[in-house]
N, C-alpha and C positions, 0 to 999 in steps of 0.2 A: 702328776707331779714328778714322776720318774720316767726317764726315757726307756729304761729296761727294768724288768722285774725278774728275779731268779727265785724260784720257790723249790723247796725240798719237801716232798710228801712221803709219808709212811705208806707202805703197801698195806693191803687189806683194810683200807679206810672204809668208812660207811658211805653209801651212795648219797649224793646230793650234799656233800660236805662243803661248807663255805671255806674258801681259800684265802682270798684277799679282796680288797676293793681298789680298783683302778681309779685314779683321780686325774682329771684334766681340768683346766680352768679357762674361762672365756670372760673377759672384762665387760662384754656387752650385757645389757639387761633385757628382761622379757624373753620372748621367743628367740631373739637374736643371740641370747646368751645360753640357750639350751644346748646341751651336749648329749649325744647318744653314743653308745659303745657297741662294737661288734667284733667277733673273732674273725680274723681273715686267715684262711688256710685251705689247702687242697686236700687235707687229710679228712676223709669221710668218716673215720672211726675215732675221731678226737673225743675223749671222754670229758670234755669241759664245756661249760656254757656260761654266758655272761648276761646279767640283767641289763638290758639296753638302756634303761633310764638311770640306774644307780651305779653301774660299773662293778657290781659285786660279782666276783668270779667263783664258780662252783665246779666241783668234780662230780660228774653224773653217775659214776659207777666205782666199784671197788677196783683198785689197781693191783696188778701182779707184776712185780719187777722181773720175774723170769720170762714173761711174755714181751715186755717192753719196759725199758728203764729210763727213757727220756722222751719228752715231748717239746717241740719248739713251734711256736706260733706267734702271730702278731695280733694285737688288739688295736683297733682303730677307734679313735674318738672323733666323732663328726660334729662340726659346728653347724648350727641352723641359721 
């Protein structure tokens, strides 16, 4: 529903913290209307993961701003 999401997170968060739900829409019905989500990045240490069926985005580990203060990545919604 949004082209861009900008999230601000506190450091020292708990692992596997829910962040937001990405939503896309397809007017088709049945299997043709099913969407799946995936993170697209070349960053092998990205501490985020997405539920491919629901679009729910999580942070997989505690963040430390002194080590890294920004993450940029794309989430792709795929139409079936």
